[in-house]
N, C-alpha and C positions, 0 to 999 in steps of 0.2 A: 596427486599425492605429494605432500611436502616432505622434504628430506633435510638432513643436516641441522645445524644450529638454529637457523631461522625457523624451520618447521617445528622444532622443539619449543622455541619461545612462543610461537603462535598457539601450539597445542596447550601450553601452560596458561596463557592469557585467555584463550577462548576454547574451553573444553569441548569435546566432540558431542557431548550430550547435555541437555538441560537437566536441572535437578528434578528428581521424580518424587513420588510419595507426597508427604505433607507439604513439601515446598511448592508443589503445583498450585496450592491455594492462592499464591500471590499472583498467578496468571489468570485473572478473571476477565472475561469479555465484557465489554460495556458498549451500550449504544451512545453514539455521539450526536445524533440528530436532535439536539435539544433546542428549545426556543431561543436560547442565547445565540447558538450558532446560526440559526435561521436569520436572526437579526443581523449577523455579521456577513450574510450573503451566501450561505451554503444552501441555495434554494433550488439547484438543478438536480440534486441527489435526494432520493426519497428517504433512504435509511443508510446510516453509516455505523459499522460495528468495528471496534478495535479489540484485538485478542488480549492485549495487556497494556500496562502503563509503560511508557518509554523508560522510566527510571529503573524498571526491573529488567528491561531487555536491551538497554543501550549498548552494552559490550558486544552482545551477539549480533545486533543489527549493524554496528560499525564494522565488525569482522566480516559480515556478509558483503557489505558494500565496498569496503576499502582494502580488505586483507585476504581476498580470495577464500573467504570462509564458507565455501559451499558445502563443507562437511556438516554444517549446522542445519541444512535445509530440512532434513527429515523431521527434527524436533520442532522447528519453527512452523512448518506446515501443519504439524499435529495441532499446534495452538490455533491455527486458522481453521482447521476442521472443526474444532470445538466451537469456535466463535461463529462459524457459518450456521450453526443451529438457530441463531437469532435472526437469520434472513430467510425469507420465503424462497423455496426452490420449486421449479416446475419444469415441464418438458421444453419450455421456451427460454430457459435461462442459459446465459453464456458468461464465461469468465473472461475478463479483458485486463491485461496488465497495463498499468500506467507507463507509457512509453518514454524512453530517453531520446533526446536528440541524437542523431547518428554520430555527431562529433564526440559527445560524451561517452556514448557506448563504445566507440572506437578506442577512446582513451582508457576506459575501465576494463574493456574486454567482454562485458556482458551487462545485461540489465537484470538486477536482482529481483525486481518486481515480476519480470517475465519468468524467471526461474521459480519463484514462489507460485505464480499462477499455473504454470505447467504441471508442477507436482501436485498442486491442489486439485486441478482438473482430473488428474489420474485417480486421486484418492476418492473424489466425489462422483466420478464417472459423468462429468459435465463437459460439454464442448467449449472450445476457446473461440473468442472473436479477436483477431489480431490485425484488424484493418484500421485501428486508431493510430495516427502518426503525430509525432511532435515535429511540426514544420518550422518552428522558430526556436533557435537556441536562446536560453536564458541563463543569467548568472545564478550561482548557488543562492538558495533562498534563506540560508542561515542568517540570523540577525536582522532580517527584514521585518518590518511591521506588516500587519494584516493588509492594509491598503497597498503597500508596496508589493507584496506578494501577489495580490489579486491583479494589480496593473501589469506586473511582469509576465504573467501567464495568459493574459487576455489574448485570444486569437492565436495561441501558440500551438493548438491542436487541430487536426482535421481528420475526419473519418469517412471511409467509404460507406455506401448505403447499408443500413442495418434495420430495415423496416420492421416495426412491431416486435423487436427483440427486447427481452428483459436482460439487461447486462449488469453484471457485478464487477465493478472496478477493483483491482487488487493492487495494493501498494504496501510499502514497508512502514511508513510513518505518516500520520496525519498531524500537522502542526496548526495550520489555520483553516484547512479545508479548501484553500484557494485552488490548488492543483486538481483535486478531485472535482471541484465544481467546474473548472475550465474544461476538463475532459468530458464531463457530463453534458455541458452545453454543446460541444462538438458532436457528441453522440445523438443528442436530441435533434440537432439540425439535420443529422443523417437519417432520422426516422425512428430512433429507439423509442420503445413504449415506456420503459421504466429503467431507471439507473439506481443501483445501490452501490455502497462502498464497503470493502472489507480490507482492513489494514492490520498489520502486526501490532502496531503500538500507537497510542496517542500521547503527545508530549505536552498536553495542557490539562487543566482541570475542567471537565465538561460540566461540573456543577456550578461553575461561576462564569459570569460574563467577562471576567478579566483575562481569561485564558486566551492564548493565541491559537486560532484554529488554522499544510503544505501538501 
């Protein structure tokens, strides 16, 4: 719980709840596994769904990642619950958060994708798969091109065996799809049957091939 002047400022900048009623219309889930993205190399993930556009959620996502904005989890996960309707669910499905390298997690104090996945797993009554590891630290992906992002995360992940599992990767933002794809490659190498992706926001236009697909 936040106290004092700093807490008041954060509460003002990042309200504890997202707009309800007609305002929810701007938070529309969208499938990102378009032919354009396939051509850019998002080939290890079967289907990717984003709960909203990054331009509509950037303040909340930045608060969650960098300002201890965990009070926003409930509403953000509600958006993921709605978006998950676009993904197939079965008795074999597992939620898997995109992992942080231990050094970045130590610096930040938590992995926002893990918090999202844990809360979503409770809401959907779906088990977690937490044996995917980020084994190589990478620099922040911001401002990198698609090719630079893809090269940076190549072989950055490793998974323990997950034979015949259907896994849904959970992350906050998809920018180029490079991180999701690298995670999916590691999971496929470990025996996963199918990999889907579920993210809070997409920060590109999936209707055009000029968008950057993170």
